[in-house]
C-alpha positions, 0 to 999 in steps of 0.5 A: 541339196546334194542329199535331195539330188542323190535321192532323186537320182536313186529314185530314177534309177529304181524306176528304170531298173524296174522297167528293164526287169519287168519288160526284159529289156536286157534279157542277157543281163540278169545282174540287173535283178540283183542290182535292183534288189540292192538299190531297193533295199528297205531302210532300217528306220521303217516300221515293221509293217512298212518293211513287210509291205516293202518286201511283199511288193518286191516279191509281187513284182518278181512274181508278176515277171515270172508269170509273164509268159510273153517274156523269155523263159531264161529271164523269168528263171533269173527272177525266180532265182532271186525271189528268195531274197525278199522272201527271206527278208520278209520271213526274218521280220515275221513274228505274229501268227497272222503275218506267219499265215500270210507268209505261208500264203505267199509261198503257196502263191509262188508254188502255184504260179510256178506250177502253172507256168512251169512249161513255159519256164522250162522251154528253151528260147532262141 
């Protein structure tokens, strides 16, 4: 029962942290992003494809937050500073040519998104 309760609590904390990050509920607490990434670590028993999917989902979540111009620029920059973590993890488990090509496409998507929102990322808030 303790294991199930612990797993449930962890899932609830994950949902709450995702909500806080995606909506910049605590924009002066960028440590939330690191906490979420640590909590949402990928289990080593996942198959390779599941691990890749997991890290891509983290990447896309942070990318969506970075691209949301309704959020404070400093919060979106904090997400940008952390997006390398799922990308690094993904690159460490990418071996096949199609997966390497897809990883390059993700980096391109990040570059294009940052180019598109760079003005609002650099605008000071307050």
